[in-house]
N, CA, C, O and the ligand as a Tripos MOL2 file, in Angstrom:
@<TRIPOS>MOLECULE
protein
  281   279    71     0     0
PROTEIN
NO_CHARGES

@<TRIPOS>ATOM
      1 N          73.2100   53.6820  131.7610 N.3       1 MET1
      2 CA         73.8650   54.5400  132.6160 C.3       1 MET1
      3 C          73.0260   55.6920  133.0900 C.2       1 MET1
      4 O          72.3610   56.3560  132.2950 O.2       1 MET1
      5 N          73.0520   55.9240  134.3290 N.am      2 ILE2
      6 CA         72.2120   56.9480  134.9250 C.3       2 ILE2
      7 C          72.9320   58.2600  134.9810 C.2       2 ILE2
      8 O          74.0640   58.3030  135.4630 O.2       2 ILE2
      9 N          72.3280   59.3610  134.5040 N.am      3 ASP3
     10 CA         72.9560   60.6420  134.5710 C.3       3 ASP3
     11 C          72.9130   61.1650  135.9670 C.2       3 ASP3
     12 O          71.9670   60.8900  136.7050 O.2       3 ASP3
     13 N          73.8930   61.8980  136.3440 N.am      4 THR4
     14 CA         73.9300   62.5980  137.5570 C.3       4 THR4
     15 C          72.9450   63.7410  137.5620 C.2       4 THR4
     16 O          72.8230   64.4050  136.5330 O.2       4 THR4
     17 N          72.2620   64.0130  138.5890 N.am      5 ILE5
     18 CA         71.4110   65.1880  138.7210 C.3       5 ILE5
     19 C          72.1760   66.2550  139.5590 C.2       5 ILE5
     20 O          72.6010   66.0300  140.6920 O.2       5 ILE5
     21 N          72.3090   67.4070  138.9150 N.am      6 TYR6
     22 CA         72.9920   68.5010  139.5920 C.3       6 TYR6
     23 C          72.0150   69.4580  140.1940 C.2       6 TYR6
     24 O          70.9350   69.6670  139.6400 O.2       6 TYR6
     25 N          72.3670   70.0700  141.3510 N.am      7 ARG7
     26 CA         71.4250   70.9410  142.0230 C.3       7 ARG7
     27 C          72.2080   72.2930  142.2850 C.2       7 ARG7
     28 O          73.3370   72.3150  142.7750 O.2       7 ARG7
     29 N          71.5210   73.3770  141.9230 N.am      8 CYS8
     30 CA         72.0770   74.6840  142.2850 C.3       8 CYS8
     31 C          72.0540   74.8660  143.7810 C.2       8 CYS8
     32 O          71.0280   74.6290  144.4180 O.2       8 CYS8
     33 N          73.1500   75.2760  144.3450 N.am      9 GLU9
     34 CA         73.2910   75.3990  145.7830 C.3       9 GLU9
     35 C          72.5350   76.5280  146.3530 C.2       9 GLU9
     36 O          72.2770   76.5340  147.5560 O.2       9 GLU9
     37 N          72.1240   77.5780  145.4970 N.am     10 ILE10
     38 CA         71.4860   78.6730  146.0490 C.3      10 ILE10
     39 C          69.9850   78.4900  145.9870 C.2      10 ILE10
     40 O          69.3120   78.7110  146.9940 O.2      10 ILE10
     41 N          69.4360   78.1030  144.8680 N.am     11 CYS11
     42 CA         67.9760   78.0920  144.7040 C.3      11 CYS11
     43 C          67.4200   76.6300  144.7210 C.2      11 CYS11
     44 O          66.2130   76.4340  144.8640 O.2      11 CYS11
     45 N          68.2900   75.6320  144.5770 N.am     12 GLY12
     46 CA         67.8380   74.2520  144.6410 C.3      12 GLY12
     47 C          67.3230   73.7820  143.2540 C.2      12 GLY12
     48 O          66.7960   72.6710  143.1840 O.2      12 GLY12
     49 N          67.4320   74.4920  142.2370 N.am     13 GLU13
     50 CA         67.0110   74.0050  140.9250 C.3      13 GLU13
     51 C          67.8200   72.7990  140.5320 C.2      13 GLU13
     52 O          69.0190   72.7260  140.8010 O.2      13 GLU13
     53 N          67.1700   71.8610  139.9000 N.am     14 GLU14
     54 CA         67.8890   70.5900  139.5410 C.3      14 GLU14
     55 C          67.8300   70.4490  138.0750 C.2      14 GLU14
     56 O          66.8750   70.8760  137.4250 O.2      14 GLU14
     57 N          68.9070   69.8160  137.5200 N.am     15 SER15
     58 CA         68.9890   69.5440  136.0900 C.3      15 SER15
     59 C          69.8960   68.3670  135.8500 C.2      15 SER15
     60 O          70.9450   68.2370  136.4810 O.2      15 SER15
     61 N          69.4870   67.4990  134.9270 N.am     16 GLU16
     62 CA         70.3600   66.4130  134.5200 C.3      16 GLU16
     63 C          71.3680   66.8530  133.4850 C.2      16 GLU16
     64 O          72.4790   66.3250  133.4230 O.2      16 GLU16
     65 N          70.9730   67.8460  132.6480 N.am     17 LYS17
     66 CA         71.8650   68.3730  131.5980 C.3      17 LYS17
     67 C          71.8950   69.8760  131.6940 C.2      17 LYS17
     68 O          71.2280   70.5520  130.9120 O.2      17 LYS17
     69 N          72.6100   70.3930  132.5830 N.am     18 PRO18
     70 CA         72.6450   71.8410  132.7590 C.3      18 PRO18
     71 C          73.2100   72.5790  131.5710 C.2      18 PRO18
     72 O          74.1880   72.1220  130.9790 O.2      18 PRO18
     73 N          72.6450   73.6770  131.2110 N.am     19 VAL19
     74 CA         73.1450   74.5330  130.1710 C.3      19 VAL19
     75 C          73.4520   75.9090  130.7800 C.2      19 VAL19
     76 O          72.6190   76.5060  131.4620 O.2      19 VAL19
     77 N          74.6190   76.3710  130.5240 N.am     20 ARG20
     78 CA         75.0890   77.7010  130.9800 C.3      20 ARG20
     79 C          75.0760   77.7420  132.5210 C.2      20 ARG20
     80 O          74.9080   78.8120  133.1050 O.2      20 ARG20
     81 N          75.2360   76.6780  133.1260 N.am     21 TRP21
     82 CA         75.4310   76.7170  134.6030 C.3      21 TRP21
     83 C          76.9050   77.0390  134.8570 C.2      21 TRP21
     84 O          77.7300   77.0370  133.9440 O.2      21 TRP21
     85 N          77.2040   77.3140  136.1240 N.am     22 ILE22
     86 CA         78.5470   77.6340  136.5000 C.3      22 ILE22
     87 C          79.0520   76.6440  137.5300 C.2      22 ILE22
     88 O          78.3070   76.2260  138.4160 O.2      22 ILE22
     89 N          80.3040   76.2720  137.4160 N.am     23 VAL23
     90 CA         81.0070   75.3930  138.3160 C.3      23 VAL23
     91 C          82.0170   76.1930  139.1000 C.2      23 VAL23
     92 O          82.7820   76.9580  138.5130 O.2      23 VAL23
     93 N          82.0410   76.0410  140.3900 N.am     24 ILE24
     94 CA         83.0650   76.6320  141.2110 C.3      24 ILE24
     95 C          83.8400   75.5850  142.0240 C.2      24 ILE24
     96 O          83.2520   74.7870  142.7540 O.2      24 ILE24
     97 N          85.1360   75.6080  141.8840 N.am     25 HIS25
     98 CA         85.9660   74.8210  142.7770 C.3      25 HIS25
     99 C          86.4880   75.6990  143.8750 C.2      25 HIS25
    100 O          87.0740   76.7500  143.6160 O.2      25 HIS25
    101 N          86.2800   75.2760  145.0980 N.am     26 CYS26
    102 CA         86.5510   76.1720  146.2170 C.3      26 CYS26
    103 C          87.4360   75.4970  147.2780 C.2      26 CYS26
    104 O          87.2580   74.3230  147.6020 O.2      26 CYS26
    105 N          88.3630   76.2500  147.7920 N.am     27 SER27
    106 CA         89.0610   75.8370  149.0530 C.3      27 SER27
    107 C          89.2050   77.1030  149.9050 C.2      27 SER27
    108 O          88.7650   78.1780  149.4960 O.2      27 SER27
    109 N          89.8060   76.9820  151.0590 N.am     28 ASP28
    110 CA         89.9470   78.1600  151.9000 C.3      28 ASP28
    111 C          90.7830   79.2290  151.1890 C.2      28 ASP28
    112 O          90.6050   80.4230  151.4260 O.2      28 ASP28
    113 N          91.6720   78.7980  150.3380 N.am     29 ALA29
    114 CA         92.6970   79.7410  149.8370 C.3      29 ALA29
    115 C          92.3400   80.1990  148.3760 C.2      29 ALA29
    116 O          92.8660   81.2120  147.9140 O.2      29 ALA29
    117 N          91.5400   79.5280  147.7270 N.am     30 GLN30
    118 CA         91.2870   79.9360  146.3480 C.3      30 GLN30
    119 C          89.9440   79.4830  145.8340 C.2      30 GLN30
    120 O          89.3560   78.5090  146.3050 O.2      30 GLN30
    121 N          89.4790   80.2310  144.8420 N.am     31 LEU31
    122 CA         88.2140   80.0010  144.1860 C.3      31 LEU31
    123 C          88.4450   79.8930  142.7130 C.2      31 LEU31
    124 O          89.0890   80.7710  142.1390 O.2      31 LEU31
    125 N          87.9660   78.8860  142.0810 N.am     32 GLN32
    126 CA         88.1090   78.7600  140.6340 C.3      32 GLN32
    127 C          86.7460   78.6390  140.0400 C.2      32 GLN32
    128 O          85.8860   77.8900  140.5040 O.2      32 GLN32
    129 N          86.5740   79.4350  138.9500 N.am     33 ILE33
    130 CA         85.2410   79.4990  138.2910 C.3      33 ILE33
    131 C          85.3320   78.9040  136.8920 C.2      33 ILE33
    132 O          86.2230   79.2570  136.1190 O.2      33 ILE33
    133 N          84.4240   78.0150  136.5730 N.am     34 PHE34
    134 CA         84.4350   77.3250  135.3070 C.3      34 PHE34
    135 C          83.1230   77.4990  134.5840 C.2      34 PHE34
    136 O          82.0710   77.4750  135.2230 O.2      34 PHE34
    137 N          83.1420   77.6700  133.2960 N.am     35 LYS35
    138 CA         81.9800   77.4160  132.5040 C.3      35 LYS35
    139 C          81.6170   75.9360  132.6740 C.2      35 LYS35
    140 O          82.4780   75.0940  132.9280 O.2      35 LYS35
    141 N          80.3440   75.6490  132.5280 N.am     36 TRP36
    142 CA         79.9240   74.2570  132.7800 C.3      36 TRP36
    143 C          80.5940   73.2820  131.8730 C.2      36 TRP36
    144 O          80.5160   73.4090  130.6510 O.2      36 TRP36
    145 N          81.2740   72.2780  132.4630 N.am     37 THR37
    146 CA         81.6690   71.0780  131.7370 C.3      37 THR37
    147 C          81.4520   69.9370  132.6590 C.2      37 THR37
    148 O          81.5420   70.0970  133.8760 O.2      37 THR37
    149 N          81.1610   68.7560  132.1080 N.am     38 LYS38
    150 CA         80.9070   67.6570  132.9620 C.3      38 LYS38
    151 C          82.1340   67.3060  133.8080 C.2      38 LYS38
    152 O          82.0300   66.8990  134.9650 O.2      38 LYS38
    153 N          83.2970   67.4810  133.1820 N.am     39 GLU39
    154 CA         84.5310   67.1650  133.8830 C.3      39 GLU39
    155 C          84.7330   68.0390  135.1080 C.2      39 GLU39
    156 O          85.1160   67.5690  136.1790 O.2      39 GLU39
    157 N          84.4600   69.3540  134.9160 N.am     40 ALA40
    158 CA         84.6320   70.2210  136.0700 C.3      40 ALA40
    159 C          83.5210   70.0020  137.1210 C.2      40 ALA40
    160 O          83.7510   70.0910  138.3270 O.2      40 ALA40
    161 N          82.3020   69.7110  136.6070 N.am     41 ALA41
    162 CA         81.1780   69.5180  137.5230 C.3      41 ALA41
    163 C          81.2990   68.2930  138.3870 C.2      41 ALA41
    164 O          80.7690   68.2760  139.4980 O.2      41 ALA41
    165 N          81.9750   67.2670  137.9200 N.am     42 ASP42
    166 CA         82.0530   66.0270  138.6410 C.3      42 ASP42
    167 C          83.2100   65.9090  139.6020 C.2      42 ASP42
    168 O          83.3650   64.8790  140.2580 O.2      42 ASP42
    169 N          84.0220   66.9320  139.6980 N.am     43 LYS43
    170 CA         85.1330   66.9940  140.6490 C.3      43 LYS43
    171 C          84.5040   66.9920  142.0970 C.2      43 LYS43
    172 O          83.4350   67.5590  142.3190 O.2      43 LYS43
    173 N          85.2160   66.3310  143.0650 N.am     44 PRO44
    174 CA         84.6700   66.2470  144.3950 C.3      44 PRO44
    175 C          84.4910   67.6220  145.0550 C.2      44 PRO44
    176 O          83.5820   67.8200  145.8610 O.2      44 PRO44
    177 N          85.3780   68.5710  144.6960 N.am     45 GLN45
    178 CA         85.2770   69.8420  145.3260 C.3      45 GLN45
    179 C          84.3560   70.8270  144.5750 C.2      45 GLN45
    180 O          84.2800   72.0040  144.9270 O.2      45 GLN45
    181 N          83.6680   70.3350  143.5520 N.am     46 ALA46
    182 CA         82.8510   71.2430  142.6920 C.3      46 ALA46
    183 C          81.5760   71.6520  143.3920 C.2      46 ALA46
    184 O          80.9670   70.8710  144.1230 O.2      46 ALA46
    185 N          81.1900   72.8690  143.1610 N.am     47 ARG47
    186 CA         79.9020   73.4060  143.5490 C.3      47 ARG47
    187 C          79.1950   73.8390  142.2950 C.2      47 ARG47
    188 O          79.8330   74.2200  141.3130 O.2      47 ARG47
    189 N          77.8610   73.7830  142.3170 N.am     48 HIS48
    190 CA         77.1260   74.0000  141.0670 C.3      48 HIS48
    191 C          76.1070   75.1630  141.2080 C.2      48 HIS48
    192 O          75.4320   75.2970  142.2290 O.2      48 HIS48
    193 N          76.0270   75.9590  140.1930 N.am     49 TYR49
    194 CA         75.1490   77.1240  140.2670 C.3      49 TYR49
    195 C          74.3930   77.2970  138.9690 C.2      49 TYR49
    196 O          74.9850   77.0780  137.9120 O.2      49 TYR49
    197 N          73.1260   77.6750  138.9750 N.am     50 CYS50
    198 CA         72.2820   77.6160  137.7690 C.3      50 CYS50
    199 C          72.5740   78.7780  136.8770 C.2      50 CYS50
    200 O          72.0850   78.8160  135.7470 O.2      50 CYS50
    201 N          73.3680   79.7520  137.3420 N.am     51 GLY51
    202 CA         73.7010   80.8600  136.4480 C.3      51 GLY51
    203 C          74.5520   81.8820  137.1660 C.2      51 GLY51
    204 O          74.8680   81.7470  138.3480 O.2      51 GLY51
    205 N          74.9090   82.9000  136.4250 N.am     52 GLU52
    206 CA         75.8730   83.8780  136.9360 C.3      52 GLU52
    207 C          75.3940   84.5460  138.2270 C.2      52 GLU52
    208 O          76.2010   84.7950  139.1230 O.2      52 GLU52
    209 N          74.0880   84.8400  138.3370 N.am     53 ALA53
    210 CA         73.5550   85.5100  139.5490 C.3      53 ALA53
    211 C          73.8430   84.6470  140.7990 C.2      53 ALA53
    212 O          74.3160   85.1380  141.8240 O.2      53 ALA53
    213 N          73.5360   83.3350  140.6670 N.am     54 HIS54
    214 CA         73.6880   82.5320  141.8720 C.3      54 HIS54
    215 C          75.1320   82.2240  142.1440 C.2      54 HIS54
    216 O          75.5200   82.1020  143.3060 O.2      54 HIS54
    217 N          75.9600   82.0920  141.1020 N.am     55 ALA55
    218 CA         77.3830   81.9770  141.3940 C.3      55 ALA55
    219 C          77.9200   83.2040  142.1650 C.2      55 ALA55
    220 O          78.7760   83.1100  143.0450 O.2      55 ALA55
    221 N          77.3630   84.3350  141.7750 N.am     56 GLN56
    222 CA         77.8560   85.6200  142.5020 C.3      56 GLN56
    223 C          77.4860   85.6030  143.8790 C.2      56 GLN56
    224 O          78.2340   86.0930  144.7240 O.2      56 GLN56
    225 N          76.2990   85.0340  144.2030 N.am     57 VAL57
    226 CA         75.9060   84.9450  145.6150 C.3      57 VAL57
    227 C          76.9500   84.2470  146.4320 C.2      57 VAL57
    228 O          77.3870   84.6980  147.4900 O.2      57 VAL57
    229 N          77.3410   83.0720  145.8560 N.am     58 TYR58
    230 CA         78.3440   82.2730  146.5950 C.3      58 TYR58
    231 C          79.6820   83.0050  146.6530 C.2      58 TYR58
    232 O          80.3440   82.9880  147.6910 O.2      58 TYR58
    233 N          80.0980   83.6550  145.5430 N.am     59 ILE59
    234 CA         81.3930   84.3390  145.5880 C.3      59 ILE59
    235 C          81.3560   85.4470  146.6070 C.2      59 ILE59
    236 O          82.3390   85.6370  147.3230 O.2      59 ILE59
    237 N          80.2740   86.1890  146.7090 N.am     60 SER60
    238 CA         80.1860   87.1910  147.7250 C.3      60 SER60
    239 C          80.3180   86.6530  149.1190 C.2      60 SER60
    240 O          80.9910   87.2320  149.9720 O.2      60 SER60
    241 N          79.6550   85.5200  149.3410 N.am     61 ARG61
    242 CA         79.7520   84.8790  150.7280 C.3      61 ARG61
    243 C          81.1600   84.4510  150.9930 C.2      61 ARG61
    244 O          81.6620   84.5320  152.1140 O.2      61 ARG61
    245 N          81.8060   83.9790  149.9100 N.am     62 TRP62
    246 CA         83.2220   83.4910  150.1320 C.3      62 TRP62
    247 C          84.0940   84.6910  150.4990 C.2      62 TRP62
    248 O          84.9280   84.5910  151.3990 O.2      62 TRP62
    249 N          83.9170   85.7910  149.8350 N.am     63 PHE63
    250 CA         84.7280   86.9660  150.1580 C.3      63 PHE63
    251 C          84.4550   87.4130  151.6070 C.2      63 PHE63
    252 O          85.3720   87.7530  152.3540 O.2      63 PHE63
    253 N          83.1720   87.4000  151.9720 N.am     64 GLN64
    254 CA         82.8170   87.8340  153.3060 C.3      64 GLN64
    255 C          83.4210   86.8950  154.3590 C.2      64 GLN64
    256 O          83.9320   87.3730  155.3720 O.2      64 GLN64
    257 N          83.3790   85.6160  154.1560 N.am     65 SER65
    258 CA         83.9610   84.7260  155.1310 C.3      65 SER65
    259 C          85.4710   84.8400  155.2140 C.2      65 SER65
    260 O          86.0740   84.6990  156.2780 O.2      65 SER65
    261 N          86.0620   85.0990  154.0540 N.am     66 MET66
    262 CA         87.5480   85.2950  154.0330 C.3      66 MET66
    263 C          87.9540   86.5170  154.8530 C.2      66 MET66
    264 O          88.8890   86.4990  155.6540 O.2      66 MET66
    265 N          87.1730   87.6020  154.5940 N.am     67 CYS67
    266 CA         87.4990   88.8130  155.3270 C.3      67 CYS67
    267 C          87.2030   88.6560  156.8270 C.2      67 CYS67
    268 O          87.8850   89.2430  157.6670 O.2      67 CYS67
    269 N          86.2200   87.8900  157.1330 N.am     68 GLY68
    270 CA         85.8280   87.6620  158.5340 C.3      68 GLY68
    271 C          86.9000   86.9300  159.3200 C.2      68 GLY68
    272 O          86.9280   86.9940  160.5490 O.2      68 GLY68
    273 N          87.7760   86.2380  158.6180 N.am     69 GLN69
    274 CA         88.7710   85.4570  159.3890 C.3      69 GLN69
    275 C          89.9550   86.3000  159.7690 C.2      69 GLN69
    276 O          90.7280   85.9150  160.6460 O.2      69 GLN69
    277 N          90.1170   87.4180  159.1460 N.am     70 ILE70
    278 CA         91.2780   88.2110  159.4000 C.3      70 ILE70
    279 C          91.1630   88.9730  160.7130 C.2      70 ILE70
    280 O          92.0790   89.7060  161.0840 O.2      70 ILE70
    281 ZN         70.0850   78.8920  141.2430 Zn       71 ZN71
@<TRIPOS>BOND
     1     1     2 1
     2     2     3 1
     3     3     4 2
     4     3     5 am
     5     5     6 1
     6     6     7 1
     7     7     8 2
     8     7     9 am
     9     9    10 1
    10    10    11 1
    11    11    12 2
    12    11    13 am
    13    13    14 1
    14    14    15 1
    15    15    16 2
    16    15    17 am
    17    17    18 1
    18    18    19 1
    19    19    20 2
    20    19    21 am
    21    21    22 1
    22    22    23 1
    23    23    24 2
    24    23    25 am
    25    25    26 1
    26    26    27 1
    27    27    28 2
    28    27    29 am
    29    29    30 1
    30    30    31 1
    31    31    32 2
    32    31    33 am
    33    33    34 1
    34    34    35 1
    35    35    36 2
    36    35    37 am
    37    37    38 1
    38    38    39 1
    39    39    40 2
    40    39    41 am
    41    41    42 1
    42    42    43 1
    43    43    44 2
    44    43    45 am
    45    45    46 1
    46    46    47 1
    47    47    48 2
    48    47    49 am
    49    49    50 1
    50    50    51 1
    51    51    52 2
    52    51    53 am
    53    53    54 1
    54    54    55 1
    55    55    56 2
    56    55    57 am
    57    57    58 1
    58    58    59 1
    59    59    60 2
    60    59    61 am
    61    61    62 1
    62    62    63 1
    63    63    64 2
    64    63    65 am
    65    65    66 1
    66    66    67 1
    67    67    68 2
    68    67    69 am
    69    69    70 1
    70    70    71 1
    71    71    72 2
    72    71    73 am
    73    73    74 1
    74    74    75 1
    75    75    76 2
    76    75    77 am
    77    77    78 1
    78    78    79 1
    79    79    80 2
    80    79    81 am
    81    81    82 1
    82    82    83 1
    83    83    84 2
    84    83    85 am
    85    85    86 1
    86    86    87 1
    87    87    88 2
    88    87    89 am
    89    89    90 1
    90    90    91 1
    91    91    92 2
    92    91    93 am
    93    93    94 1
    94    94    95 1
    95    95    96 2
    96    95    97 am
    97    97    98 1
    98    98    99 1
    99    99   100 2
   100    99   101 am
   101   101   102 1
   102   102   103 1
   103   103   104 2
   104   103   105 am
   105   105   106 1
   106   106   107 1
   107   107   108 2
   108   107   109 am
   109   109   110 1
   110   110   111 1
   111   111   112 2
   112   111   113 am
   113   113   114 1
   114   114   115 1
   115   115   116 2
   116   115   117 am
   117   117   118 1
   118   118   119 1
   119   119   120 2
   120   119   121 am
   121   121   122 1
   122   122   123 1
   123   123   124 2
   124   123   125 am
   125   125   126 1
   126   126   127 1
   127   127   128 2
   128   127   129 am
   129   129   130 1
   130   130   131 1
   131   131   132 2
   132   131   133 am
   133   133   134 1
   134   134   135 1
   135   135   136 2
   136   135   137 am
   137   137   138 1
   138   138   139 1
   139   139   140 2
   140   139   141 am
   141   141   142 1
   142   142   143 1
   143   143   144 2
   144   143   145 am
   145   145   146 1
   146   146   147 1
   147   147   148 2
   148   147   149 am
   149   149   150 1
   150   150   151 1
   151   151   152 2
   152   151   153 am
   153   153   154 1
   154   154   155 1
   155   155   156 2
   156   155   157 am
   157   157   158 1
   158   158   159 1
   159   159   160 2
   160   159   161 am
   161   161   162 1
   162   162   163 1
   163   163   164 2
   164   163   165 am
   165   165   166 1
   166   166   167 1
   167   167   168 2
   168   167   169 am
   169   169   170 1
   170   170   171 1
   171   171   172 2
   172   171   173 am
   173   173   174 1
   174   174   175 1
   175   175   176 2
   176   175   177 am
   177   177   178 1
   178   178   179 1
   179   179   180 2
   180   179   181 am
   181   181   182 1
   182   182   183 1
   183   183   184 2
   184   183   185 am
   185   185   186 1
   186   186   187 1
   187   187   188 2
   188   187   189 am
   189   189   190 1
   190   190   191 1
   191   191   192 2
   192   191   193 am
   193   193   194 1
   194   194   195 1
   195   195   196 2
   196   195   197 am
   197   197   198 1
   198   198   199 1
   199   199   200 2
   200   199   201 am
   201   201   202 1
   202   202   203 1
   203   203   204 2
   204   203   205 am
   205   205   206 1
   206   206   207 1
   207   207   208 2
   208   207   209 am
   209   209   210 1
   210   210   211 1
   211   211   212 2
   212   211   213 am
   213   213   214 1
   214   214   215 1
   215   215   216 2
   216   215   217 am
   217   217   218 1
   218   218   219 1
   219   219   220 2
   220   219   221 am
   221   221   222 1
   222   222   223 1
   223   223   224 2
   224   223   225 am
   225   225   226 1
   226   226   227 1
   227   227   228 2
   228   227   229 am
   229   229   230 1
   230   230   231 1
   231   231   232 2
   232   231   233 am
   233   233   234 1
   234   234   235 1
   235   235   236 2
   236   235   237 am
   237   237   238 1
   238   238   239 1
   239   239   240 2
   240   239   241 am
   241   241   242 1
   242   242   243 1
   243   243   244 2
   244   243   245 am
   245   245   246 1
   246   246   247 1
   247   247   248 2
   248   247   249 am
   249   249   250 1
   250   250   251 1
   251   251   252 2
   252   251   253 am
   253   253   254 1
   254   254   255 1
   255   255   256 2
   256   255   257 am
   257   257   258 1
   258   258   259 1
   259   259   260 2
   260   259   261 am
   261   261   262 1
   262   262   263 1
   263   263   264 2
   264   263   265 am
   265   265   266 1
   266   266   267 1
   267   267   268 2
   268   267   269 am
   269   269   270 1
   270   270   271 1
   271   271   272 2
   272   271   273 am
   273   273   274 1
   274   274   275 1
   275   275   276 2
   276   275   277 am
   277   277   278 1
   278   278   279 1
   279   279   280 2
@<TRIPOS>SUBSTRUCTURE
     1 MET1         2 RESIDUE 1 A MET
     2 ILE2         6 RESIDUE 1 A ILE
     3 ASP3        10 RESIDUE 1 A ASP
     4 THR4        14 RESIDUE 1 A THR
     5 ILE5        18 RESIDUE 1 A ILE
     6 TYR6        22 RESIDUE 1 A TYR
     7 ARG7        26 RESIDUE 1 A ARG
     8 CYS8        30 RESIDUE 1 A CYS
     9 GLU9        34 RESIDUE 1 A GLU
    10 ILE10       38 RESIDUE 1 A ILE
    11 CYS11       42 RESIDUE 1 A CYS
    12 GLY12       46 RESIDUE 1 A GLY
    13 GLU13       50 RESIDUE 1 A GLU
    14 GLU14       54 RESIDUE 1 A GLU
    15 SER15       58 RESIDUE 1 A SER
    16 GLU16       62 RESIDUE 1 A GLU
    17 LYS17       66 RESIDUE 1 A LYS
    18 PRO18       70 RESIDUE 1 A PRO
    19 VAL19       74 RESIDUE 1 A VAL
    20 ARG20       78 RESIDUE 1 A ARG
    21 TRP21       82 RESIDUE 1 A TRP
    22 ILE22       86 RESIDUE 1 A ILE
    23 VAL23       90 RESIDUE 1 A VAL
    24 ILE24       94 RESIDUE 1 A ILE
    25 HIS25       98 RESIDUE 1 A HIS
    26 CYS26      102 RESIDUE 1 A CYS
    27 SER27      106 RESIDUE 1 A SER
    28 ASP28      110 RESIDUE 1 A ASP
    29 ALA29      114 RESIDUE 1 A ALA
    30 GLN30      118 RESIDUE 1 A GLN
    31 LEU31      122 RESIDUE 1 A LEU
    32 GLN32      126 RESIDUE 1 A GLN
    33 ILE33      130 RESIDUE 1 A ILE
    34 PHE34      134 RESIDUE 1 A PHE
    35 LYS35      138 RESIDUE 1 A LYS
    36 TRP36      142 RESIDUE 1 A TRP
    37 THR37      146 RESIDUE 1 A THR
    38 LYS38      150 RESIDUE 1 A LYS
    39 GLU39      154 RESIDUE 1 A GLU
    40 ALA40      158 RESIDUE 1 A ALA
    41 ALA41      162 RESIDUE 1 A ALA
    42 ASP42      166 RESIDUE 1 A ASP
    43 LYS43      170 RESIDUE 1 A LYS
    44 PRO44      174 RESIDUE 1 A PRO
    45 GLN45      178 RESIDUE 1 A GLN
    46 ALA46      182 RESIDUE 1 A ALA
    47 ARG47      186 RESIDUE 1 A ARG
    48 HIS48      190 RESIDUE 1 A HIS
    49 TYR49      194 RESIDUE 1 A TYR
    50 CYS50      198 RESIDUE 1 A CYS
    51 GLY51      202 RESIDUE 1 A GLY
    52 GLU52      206 RESIDUE 1 A GLU
    53 ALA53      210 RESIDUE 1 A ALA
    54 HIS54      214 RESIDUE 1 A HIS
    55 ALA55      218 RESIDUE 1 A ALA
    56 GLN56      222 RESIDUE 1 A GLN
    57 VAL57      226 RESIDUE 1 A VAL
    58 TYR58      230 RESIDUE 1 A TYR
    59 ILE59      234 RESIDUE 1 A ILE
    60 SER60      238 RESIDUE 1 A SER
    61 ARG61      242 RESIDUE 1 A ARG
    62 TRP62      246 RESIDUE 1 A TRP
    63 PHE63      250 RESIDUE 1 A PHE
    64 GLN64      254 RESIDUE 1 A GLN
    65 SER65      258 RESIDUE 1 A SER
    66 MET66      262 RESIDUE 1 A MET
    67 CYS67      266 RESIDUE 1 A CYS
    68 GLY68      270 RESIDUE 1 A GLY
    69 GLN69      274 RESIDUE 1 A GLN
    70 ILE70      278 RESIDUE 1 A ILE
    71 ZN71       281 GROUP 0 **** ****
């Protein structure tokens, strides 16, 4: 069985077995943040980040885009 390789959306770092990565499930209306679990990471709406700092980059962008729509 081949392991999935995950990639941080911000810096492009790749890992087959991420440790302390962050998973975010995102839609227009809500943002859900998870500690790394394979179950959360493999969901179709999941986004992957190598750590808190890069998750925060995405969260900031999400807030800005949300405010921009008003
Ligand atoms: Zn990163």
